[in-house]
All heavy atoms as a GROMACS GRO file, in nm:
protein
  467
    1MET      N    1   0.079  -0.116  -0.004
    1MET     CA    2   0.005   0.008  -0.002
    1MET      C    3   0.083   0.127  -0.003
    1MET      O    4   0.188   0.131   0.079
    1MET     CB    5  -0.093   0.004   0.126
    1MET     CG    6  -0.180   0.119   0.130
    1MET     SD    7  -0.296   0.102   0.276
    1MET     CE    8  -0.401   0.233   0.237
    2THR      N    9   0.053   0.224  -0.083
    2THR     CA   10   0.129   0.347  -0.086
    2THR      C   11   0.092   0.433   0.038
    2THR      O   12  -0.014   0.447   0.075
    2THR     CB   13   0.077   0.427  -0.212
    2THR    OG1   14   0.112   0.336  -0.318
    2THR    CG2   15   0.160   0.554  -0.229
    3ARG      N   16   0.199   0.490   0.098
    3ARG     CA   17   0.180   0.578   0.204
    3ARG      C   18   0.120   0.711   0.169
    3ARG      O   19   0.159   0.770   0.068
    3ARG     CB   20   0.317   0.599   0.278
    3ARG     CG   21   0.366   0.470   0.337
    3ARG     CD   22   0.498   0.488   0.404
    3ARG     NE   23   0.487   0.581   0.514
    3ARG     CZ   24   0.586   0.630   0.581
    3ARG    NH1   25   0.713   0.589   0.553
    3ARG    NH2   26   0.570   0.717   0.677
    4LEU      N   27   0.026   0.756   0.246
    4LEU     CA   28  -0.047   0.879   0.220
    4LEU      C   29   0.012   0.997   0.299
    4LEU      O   30  -0.001   1.114   0.266
    4LEU     CB   31  -0.195   0.865   0.249
    4LEU     CG   32  -0.264   0.755   0.171
    4LEU    CD1   33  -0.419   0.747   0.218
    4LEU    CD2   34  -0.261   0.784   0.023
    5LEU      N   35   0.079   0.966   0.416
    5LEU     CA   36   0.134   1.065   0.504
    5LEU      C   37   0.286   1.037   0.524
    5LEU      O   38   0.323   0.928   0.544
    5LEU     CB   39   0.065   1.060   0.637
    5LEU     CG   40  -0.086   1.095   0.639
    5LEU    CD1   41  -0.146   1.068   0.775
    5LEU    CD2   42  -0.115   1.242   0.589
    6LEU      N   43   0.357   1.145   0.525
    6LEU     CA   44   0.504   1.138   0.546
    6LEU      C   45   0.540   1.212   0.670
    6LEU      O   46   0.482   1.310   0.705
    6LEU     CB   47   0.577   1.192   0.423
    6LEU     CG   48   0.550   1.127   0.285
    6LEU    CD1   49   0.616   1.215   0.176
    6LEU    CD2   50   0.584   0.985   0.289
    7THR      N   51   0.648   1.167   0.730
    7THR     CA   52   0.711   1.244   0.845
    7THR      C   53   0.780   1.363   0.783
    7THR      O   54   0.807   1.371   0.654
    7THR     CB   55   0.807   1.158   0.925
    7THR    OG1   56   0.916   1.123   0.843
    7THR    CG2   57   0.748   1.036   0.985
    8VAL      N   58   0.824   1.459   0.867
    8VAL     CA   59   0.897   1.576   0.818
    8VAL      C   60   1.026   1.535   0.742
    8VAL      O   61   1.055   1.583   0.634
    8VAL     CB   62   0.920   1.682   0.926
    8VAL    CG1   63   1.021   1.787   0.876
    8VAL    CG2   64   0.789   1.743   0.971
    9PRO      N   65   1.110   1.447   0.804
    9PRO     CA   66   1.227   1.399   0.733
    9PRO      C   67   1.202   1.337   0.598
    9PRO      O   68   1.276   1.358   0.505
    9PRO     CB   69   1.295   1.310   0.831
    9PRO     CG   70   1.246   1.348   0.968
    9PRO     CD   71   1.100   1.395   0.942
   10GLU      N   72   1.100   1.252   0.590
   10GLU     CA   73   1.065   1.183   0.472
   10GLU      C   74   1.019   1.285   0.366
   10GLU      O   75   1.060   1.268   0.248
   10GLU     CB   76   0.948   1.079   0.497
   10GLU     CG   77   0.999   0.969   0.585
   10GLU     CD   78   0.888   0.870   0.630
   10GLU    OE1   79   0.766   0.921   0.625
   10GLU    OE2   80   0.911   0.759   0.660
   11ALA      N   81   0.932   1.375   0.405
   11ALA     CA   82   0.894   1.485   0.305
   11ALA      C   83   1.003   1.570   0.255
   11ALA      O   84   1.006   1.599   0.144
   11ALA     CB   85   0.780   1.559   0.372
   12ALA      N   86   1.094   1.604   0.345
   12ALA     CA   87   1.212   1.683   0.312
   12ALA      C   88   1.297   1.614   0.214
   12ALA      O   89   1.338   1.662   0.115
   12ALA     CB   90   1.289   1.722   0.433
   13GLU      N   91   1.314   1.477   0.233
   13GLU     CA   92   1.389   1.398   0.149
   13GLU      C   93   1.325   1.383   0.010
   13GLU      O   94   1.392   1.399  -0.094
   13GLU     CB   95   1.414   1.260   0.210
   13GLU     CG   96   1.499   1.170   0.126
   13GLU     CD   97   1.525   1.031   0.187
   13GLU    OE1   98   1.512   1.016   0.305
   13GLU    OE2   99   1.560   0.943   0.103
   14ALA      N  100   1.197   1.368   0.013
   14ALA     CA  101   1.119   1.359  -0.116
   14ALA      C  102   1.133   1.484  -0.198
   14ALA      O  103   1.133   1.479  -0.324
   14ALA     CB  104   0.973   1.328  -0.087
   15LEU      N  105   1.137   1.602  -0.131
   15LEU     CA  106   1.161   1.727  -0.206
   15LEU      C  107   1.303   1.763  -0.223
   15LEU      O  108   1.330   1.864  -0.291
   15LEU     CB  109   1.084   1.839  -0.126
   15LEU     CG  110   0.940   1.836  -0.114
   15LEU    CD1  111   0.882   1.946  -0.025
   15LEU    CD2  112   0.870   1.853  -0.253
   16ALA      N  113   1.393   1.691  -0.175
   16ALA     CA  114   1.532   1.713  -0.188
   16ALA      C  115   1.575   1.857  -0.119
   16ALA      O  116   1.647   1.923  -0.183
   16ALA     CB  117   1.584   1.701  -0.330
   17ILE      N  118   1.516   1.880  -0.008
   17ILE     CA  119   1.546   2.003   0.060
   17ILE      C  120   1.579   1.959   0.210
   17ILE      O  121   1.554   1.845   0.250
   17ILE     CB  122   1.431   2.107   0.062
   17ILE    CG1  123   1.300   2.043   0.121
   17ILE    CG2  124   1.404   2.151  -0.079
   17ILE    CD1  125   1.188   2.134   0.134
   18SER      N  126   1.626   2.058   0.284
   18SER     CA  127   1.664   2.024   0.423
   18SER      C  128   1.535   2.024   0.506
   18SER      O  129   1.428   2.082   0.470
   18SER     CB  130   1.758   2.138   0.482
   18SER     OG  131   1.692   2.256   0.493
   19ARG      N  132   1.551   1.968   0.627
   19ARG     CA  133   1.434   1.970   0.726
   19ARG      C  134   1.394   2.110   0.763
   19ARG      O  135   1.274   2.146   0.771
   19ARG     CB  136   1.465   1.884   0.849
   19ARG     CG  137   1.458   1.738   0.831
   19ARG     CD  138   1.484   1.661   0.955
   19ARG     NE  139   1.502   1.750   1.069
   19ARG     CZ  140   1.504   1.718   1.194
   19ARG    NH1  141   1.493   1.587   1.223
   19ARG    NH2  142   1.515   1.806   1.290
   20SER      N  143   1.502   2.192   0.782
   20SER     CA  144   1.472   2.332   0.831
   20SER      C  145   1.405   2.407   0.725
   20SER      O  146   1.305   2.486   0.754
   20SER     CB  147   1.603   2.401   0.870
   20SER     OG  148   1.685   2.404   0.766
   21LYS      N  149   1.436   2.385   0.594
   21LYS     CA  150   1.364   2.452   0.480
   21LYS      C  151   1.214   2.409   0.483
   21LYS      O  152   1.127   2.483   0.459
   21LYS     CB  153   1.436   2.426   0.351
   21LYS     CG  154   1.365   2.490   0.234
   21LYS     CD  155   1.359   2.643   0.246
   21LYS     CE  156   1.302   2.705   0.129
   21LYS     NZ  157   1.287   2.855   0.143
   22LEU      N  158   1.192   2.273   0.508
   22LEU     CA  159   1.054   2.231   0.500
   22LEU      C  160   0.979   2.295   0.617
   22LEU      O  161   0.866   2.326   0.599
   22LEU     CB  162   1.052   2.068   0.505
   22LEU     CG  163   0.911   2.010   0.508
   22LEU    CD1  164   0.837   2.062   0.397
   22LEU    CD2  165   0.920   1.867   0.510
   23TYR      N  166   1.041   2.300   0.738
   23TYR     CA  167   0.974   2.370   0.846
   23TYR      C  168   0.937   2.512   0.809
   23TYR      O  169   0.832   2.555   0.854
   23TYR     CB  170   1.060   2.361   0.972
   23TYR     CG  171   1.040   2.224   1.047
   23TYR    CD1  172   1.150   2.141   1.064
   23TYR    CD2  173   0.916   2.194   1.103
   23TYR    CE1  174   1.137   2.023   1.131
   23TYR    CE2  175   0.899   2.072   1.169
   23TYR     CZ  176   1.014   1.985   1.185
   23TYR     OH  177   0.995   1.865   1.254
   24GLN      N  178   1.018   2.580   0.731
   24GLN     CA  179   0.989   2.719   0.693
   24GLN      C  180   0.869   2.713   0.601
   24GLN      O  181   0.780   2.799   0.620
   24GLN     CB  182   1.118   2.784   0.619
   24GLN     CG  183   1.225   2.819   0.700
   24GLN     CD  184   1.344   2.862   0.622
   24GLN    OE1  185   1.344   2.866   0.503
   24GLN    NE2  186   1.461   2.896   0.691
   25LEU      N  187   0.865   2.622   0.508
   25LEU     CA  188   0.749   2.611   0.417
   25LEU      C  189   0.622   2.580   0.496
   25LEU      O  190   0.516   2.631   0.459
   25LEU     CB  191   0.778   2.511   0.308
   25LEU     CG  192   0.895   2.539   0.205
   25LEU    CD1  193   0.927   2.424   0.123
   25LEU    CD2  194   0.865   2.658   0.136
   26LEU      N  195   0.627   2.501   0.594
   26LEU     CA  196   0.516   2.466   0.681
   26LEU      C  197   0.470   2.587   0.754
   26LEU      O  198   0.350   2.618   0.765
   26LEU     CB  199   0.550   2.354   0.778
   26LEU     CG  200   0.574   2.218   0.719
   26LEU    CD1  201   0.637   2.119   0.816
   26LEU    CD2  202   0.453   2.155   0.651
   27ALA      N  203   0.566   2.664   0.814
   27ALA     CA  204   0.524   2.783   0.890
   27ALA      C  205   0.464   2.887   0.810
   27ALA      O  206   0.371   2.957   0.859
   27ALA     CB  207   0.657   2.840   0.950
   28THR      N  208   0.501   2.906   0.675
   28THR     CA  209   0.441   3.006   0.591
   28THR      C  210   0.313   2.955   0.528
   28THR      O  211   0.238   3.027   0.461
   28THR     CB  212   0.536   3.052   0.480
   28THR    OG1  213   0.567   2.932   0.398
   28THR    CG2  214   0.665   3.110   0.535
   29GLY      N  215   0.284   2.821   0.534
   29GLY     CA  216   0.162   2.768   0.479
   29GLY      C  217   0.177   2.722   0.339
   29GLY      O  218   0.085   2.683   0.273
   30ALA      N  219   0.301   2.727   0.282
   30ALA     CA  220   0.337   2.693   0.143
   30ALA      C  221   0.310   2.548   0.123
   30ALA      O  222   0.267   2.491   0.026
   30ALA     CB  223   0.472   2.729   0.112
   31VAL      N  224   0.334   2.463   0.236
   31VAL     CA  225   0.310   2.324   0.235
   31VAL      C  226   0.225   2.298   0.352
   31VAL      O  227   0.257   2.345   0.463
   31VAL     CB  228   0.440   2.237   0.246
   31VAL    CG1  229   0.414   2.090   0.257
   31VAL    CG2  230   0.532   2.265   0.120
   32SER      N  231   0.117   2.221   0.333
   32SER     CA  232   0.020   2.198   0.452
   32SER      C  233   0.062   2.073   0.518
   32SER      O  234   0.123   1.986   0.459
   32SER     CB  235  -0.121   2.187   0.394
   32SER     OG  236  -0.132   2.090   0.305
   33SER      N  237   0.018   2.064   0.645
   33SER     CA  238   0.042   1.946   0.730
   33SER      C  239  -0.063   1.924   0.821
   33SER      O  240  -0.161   2.004   0.836
   33SER     CB  241   0.180   1.958   0.792
   33SER     OG  242   0.166   2.061   0.901
   34ILE      N  243  -0.066   1.806   0.881
   34ILE     CA  244  -0.172   1.770   0.978
   34ILE      C  245  -0.094   1.720   1.109
   34ILE      O  246   0.024   1.687   1.101
   34ILE     CB  247  -0.267   1.668   0.935
   34ILE    CG1  248  -0.200   1.538   0.905
   34ILE    CG2  249  -0.355   1.717   0.817
   34ILE    CD1  250  -0.298   1.428   0.875
   35ARG      N  251  -0.167   1.727   1.217
   35ARG     CA  252  -0.107   1.676   1.344
   35ARG      C  253  -0.195   1.555   1.387
   35ARG      O  254  -0.316   1.567   1.392
   35ARG     CB  255  -0.102   1.778   1.454
   35ARG     CG  256   0.004   1.878   1.416
   35ARG     CD  257   0.033   1.971   1.534
   35ARG     NE  258   0.101   1.907   1.651
   35ARG     CZ  259   0.232   1.890   1.658
   35ARG    NH1  260   0.316   1.930   1.564
   35ARG    NH2  261   0.280   1.836   1.766
   36ILE      N  262  -0.125   1.443   1.419
   36ILE     CA  263  -0.197   1.329   1.476
   36ILE      C  264  -0.130   1.310   1.606
   36ILE      O  265  -0.016   1.273   1.622
   36ILE     CB  266  -0.171   1.209   1.385
   36ILE    CG1  267  -0.238   1.226   1.242
   36ILE    CG2  268  -0.233   1.084   1.448
   36ILE    CD1  269  -0.211   1.116   1.149
   37ASP      N  270  -0.204   1.336   1.718
   37ASP     CA  271  -0.159   1.344   1.848
   37ASP      C  272  -0.044   1.438   1.843
   37ASP      O  273  -0.057   1.552   1.813
   37ASP     CB  274  -0.117   1.204   1.905
   37ASP     CG  275  -0.241   1.121   1.918
   37ASP    OD1  276  -0.355   1.166   1.948
   37ASP    OD2  277  -0.227   0.992   1.907
   38GLY      N  278   0.084   1.401   1.884
   38GLY     CA  279   0.192   1.493   1.888
   38GLY      C  280   0.275   1.487   1.761
   38GLY      O  281   0.382   1.562   1.757
   39SER      N  282   0.235   1.416   1.662
   39SER     CA  283   0.325   1.394   1.541
   39SER      C  284   0.271   1.481   1.426
   39SER      O  285   0.158   1.480   1.396
   39SER     CB  286   0.325   1.252   1.502
   39SER     OG  287   0.368   1.169   1.600
   40ARG      N  288   0.363   1.549   1.351
   40ARG     CA  289   0.329   1.622   1.244
   40ARG      C  290   0.354   1.527   1.120
   40ARG      O  291   0.451   1.462   1.107
   40ARG     CB  292   0.415   1.749   1.224
   40ARG     CG  293   0.385   1.832   1.103
   40ARG     CD  294   0.457   1.955   1.101
   40ARG     NE  295   0.436   2.038   1.212
   40ARG     CZ  296   0.329   2.121   1.238
   40ARG    NH1  297   0.231   2.125   1.142
   40ARG    NH2  298   0.321   2.196   1.340
   41ARG      N  299   0.253   1.532   1.037
   41ARG     CA  300   0.258   1.448   0.911
   41ARG      C  301   0.217   1.534   0.791
   41ARG      O  302   0.144   1.632   0.800
   41ARG     CB  303   0.163   1.330   0.919
   41ARG     CG  304   0.193   1.228   1.022
   41ARG     CD  305   0.320   1.154   0.991
   41ARG     NE  306   0.360   1.054   1.085
   41ARG     CZ  307   0.446   1.065   1.177
   41ARG    NH1  308   0.508   1.178   1.196
   41ARG    NH2  309   0.466   0.965   1.264
   42ILE      N  310   0.287   1.510   0.680
   42ILE     CA  311   0.260   1.575   0.558
   42ILE      C  312   0.201   1.495   0.456
   42ILE      O  313   0.253   1.389   0.423
   42ILE     CB  314   0.395   1.645   0.496
   42ILE    CG1  315   0.456   1.746   0.594
   42ILE    CG2  316   0.373   1.714   0.367
   42ILE    CD1  317   0.553   1.694   0.688
   43PRO      N  318   0.081   1.534   0.412
   43PRO     CA  319   0.014   1.448   0.308
   43PRO      C  320   0.098   1.452   0.180
   43PRO      O  321   0.151   1.559   0.140
   43PRO     CB  322  -0.120   1.510   0.289
   43PRO     CG  323  -0.143   1.604   0.410
   43PRO     CD  324  -0.010   1.639   0.459
   44VAL      N  325   0.102   1.336   0.108
   44VAL     CA  326   0.175   1.336  -0.016
   44VAL      C  327   0.112   1.439  -0.120
   44VAL      O  328   0.184   1.502  -0.186
   44VAL     CB  329   0.178   1.193  -0.076
   44VAL    CG1  330   0.232   1.185  -0.217
   44VAL    CG2  331   0.250   1.094   0.018
   45THR      N  332  -0.024   1.455  -0.104
   45THR     CA  333  -0.086   1.556  -0.198
   45THR      C  334  -0.037   1.696  -0.168
   45THR      O  335  -0.039   1.772  -0.263
   45THR     CB  336  -0.235   1.534  -0.184
   45THR    OG1  337  -0.270   1.564  -0.040
   45THR    CG2  338  -0.295   1.410  -0.229
   46ALA      N  339   0.000   1.722  -0.047
   46ALA     CA  340   0.056   1.853  -0.018
   46ALA      C  341   0.185   1.882  -0.084
   46ALA      O  342   0.210   1.991  -0.132
   46ALA     CB  343   0.070   1.875   0.136
   47LEU      N  344   0.264   1.775  -0.110
   47LEU     CA  345   0.393   1.789  -0.169
   47LEU      C  346   0.366   1.805  -0.324
   47LEU      O  347   0.425   1.894  -0.388
   47LEU     CB  348   0.481   1.670  -0.147
   47LEU     CG  349   0.520   1.641  -0.010
   47LEU    CD1  350   0.617   1.514   0.004
   47LEU    CD2  351   0.582   1.757   0.058
   48THR      N  352   0.277   1.734  -0.379
   48THR     CA  353   0.240   1.746  -0.519
   48THR      C  354   0.173   1.886  -0.550
   48THR      O  355   0.199   1.946  -0.658
   48THR     CB  356   0.154   1.640  -0.578
   48THR    OG1  357   0.036   1.625  -0.496
   48THR    CG2  358   0.233   1.497  -0.567
   49ASP      N  359   0.089   1.932  -0.462
   49ASP     CA  360   0.033   2.069  -0.471
   49ASP      C  361   0.137   2.172  -0.472
   49ASP      O  362   0.134   2.264  -0.555
   49ASP     CB  363  -0.069   2.095  -0.361
   49ASP     CG  364  -0.193   2.006  -0.375
   49ASP    OD1  365  -0.216   1.947  -0.484
   49ASP    OD2  366  -0.271   2.007  -0.273
   50TYR      N  367   0.234   2.159  -0.384
   50TYR     CA  368   0.347   2.259  -0.373
   50TYR      C  369   0.428   2.257  -0.502
   50TYR      O  370   0.459   2.358  -0.553
   50TYR     CB  371   0.434   2.227  -0.250
   50TYR     CG  372   0.548   2.319  -0.246
   50TYR    CD1  373   0.535   2.448  -0.210
   50TYR    CD2  374   0.678   2.269  -0.252
   50TYR    CE1  375   0.645   2.536  -0.209
   50TYR    CE2  376   0.792   2.348  -0.252
   50TYR     CZ  377   0.769   2.479  -0.224
   50TYR     OH  378   0.886   2.564  -0.207
   51ILE      N  379   0.460   2.141  -0.555
   51ILE     CA  380   0.531   2.132  -0.680
   51ILE      C  381   0.459   2.192  -0.794
   51ILE      O  382   0.515   2.261  -0.876
   51ILE     CB  383   0.577   1.986  -0.705
   51ILE    CG1  384   0.673   1.932  -0.593
   51ILE    CG2  385   0.638   1.969  -0.845
   51ILE    CD1  386   0.692   1.791  -0.597
   52THR      N  387   0.332   2.160  -0.802
   52THR     CA  388   0.242   2.211  -0.909
   52THR      C  389   0.243   2.377  -0.906
   52THR      O  390   0.258   2.438  -1.004
   52THR     CB  391   0.103   2.161  -0.898
   52THR    OG1  392   0.103   2.021  -0.910
   52THR    CG2  393   0.013   2.218  -1.004
   53HIS      N  394   0.229   2.421  -0.775
   53HIS     CA  395   0.233   2.566  -0.750
   53HIS      C  396   0.365   2.632  -0.810
   53HIS      O  397   0.360   2.734  -0.880
   53HIS     CB  398   0.212   2.597  -0.615
   53HIS     CG  399   0.229   2.742  -0.579
   53HIS    ND1  400   0.138   2.839  -0.617
   53HIS    CD2  401   0.334   2.805  -0.515
   53HIS    CE1  402   0.184   2.964  -0.584
   53HIS    NE2  403   0.303   2.948  -0.516
   54LEU      N  404   0.478   2.568  -0.773
   54LEU     CA  405   0.610   2.622  -0.816
   54LEU      C  406   0.627   2.615  -0.969
   54LEU      O  407   0.679   2.706  -1.029
   54LEU     CB  408   0.716   2.534  -0.748
   54LEU     CG  409   0.737   2.556  -0.598
   54LEU    CD1  410   0.854   2.469  -0.553
   54LEU    CD2  411   0.772   2.710  -0.568
   55THR      N  412   0.571   2.504  -1.022
   55THR     CA  413   0.587   2.486  -1.170
   55THR      C  414   0.506   2.595  -1.246
   55THR      O  415   0.553   2.656  -1.336
   55THR     CB  416   0.532   2.345  -1.216
   55THR    OG1  417   0.615   2.251  -1.144
   55THR    CG2  418   0.549   2.324  -1.361
   56ARG      N  419   0.385   2.620  -1.200
   56ARG     CA  420   0.297   2.720  -1.264
   56ARG      C  421   0.357   2.857  -1.249
   56ARG      O  422   0.352   2.942  -1.337
   56ARG     CB  423   0.160   2.721  -1.193
   56ARG     CG  424   0.078   2.599  -1.238
   56ARG     CD  425  -0.060   2.602  -1.188
   56ARG     NE  426  -0.134   2.488  -1.220
   56ARG     CZ  427  -0.231   2.432  -1.160
   56ARG    NH1  428  -0.280   2.496  -1.050
   56ARG    NH2  429  -0.292   2.325  -1.206
   57LYS      N  430   0.421   2.882  -1.127
   57LYS     CA  431   0.491   3.010  -1.104
   57LYS      C  432   0.604   3.022  -1.204
   57LYS      O  433   0.623   3.140  -1.254
   57LYS     CB  434   0.537   3.015  -0.964
   57LYS     CG  435   0.577   3.142  -0.902
   57LYS     CD  436   0.602   3.127  -0.756
   57LYS     CE  437   0.681   3.246  -0.694
   57LYS     NZ  438   0.708   3.220  -0.559
   58GLU      N  439   0.680   2.919  -1.231
   58GLU     CA  440   0.793   2.925  -1.317
   58GLU      C  441   0.750   2.953  -1.465
   58GLU      O  442   0.812   3.029  -1.535
   58GLU     CB  443   0.871   2.798  -1.311
   58GLU     CG  444   0.969   2.787  -1.198
   58GLU     CD  445   1.087   2.883  -1.199
   58GLU    OE1  446   1.145   2.893  -1.310
   58GLU    OE2  447   1.122   2.929  -1.095
   59VAL      N  448   0.641   2.881  -1.498
   59VAL     CA  449   0.584   2.895  -1.633
   59VAL      C  450   0.538   3.046  -1.658
   59VAL      O  451   0.549   3.096  -1.772
   59VAL     CB  452   0.483   2.795  -1.661
   59VAL    CG1  453   0.403   2.820  -1.797
   59VAL    CG2  454   0.537   2.658  -1.655
   60ALA      N  455   0.483   3.104  -1.556
   60ALA     CA  456   0.429   3.242  -1.568
   60ALA      C  457   0.535   3.341  -1.586
   60ALA      O  458   0.510   3.451  -1.627
   60ALA     CB  459   0.340   3.272  -1.451
   61ILE      N  460   0.656   3.306  -1.552
   61ILE     CA  461   0.769   3.412  -1.549
   61ILE      C  462   0.821   3.430  -1.698
   61ILE      O  463   0.816   3.377  -1.785
   61ILE     CB  464   0.879   3.374  -1.461
   61ILE    CG1  465   0.828   3.381  -1.320
   61ILE    CG2  466   1.002   3.461  -1.484
   61ILE    CD1  467   0.936   3.348  -1.214
   0.00000   0.00000   0.00000
């Protein structure tokens, strides 16, 4: 089964960025996340949405 939620380190690795950069993106709302009890998880769809947003932004320039 494909995982739907990633940990912060897993999501950062998937985007090929540092954990601290991902935390910045989470703080600004550029990438959405959820909390399950005390754990922060990033939906895979949030990563694809972020990439789509960046791609559209690049195309518009």
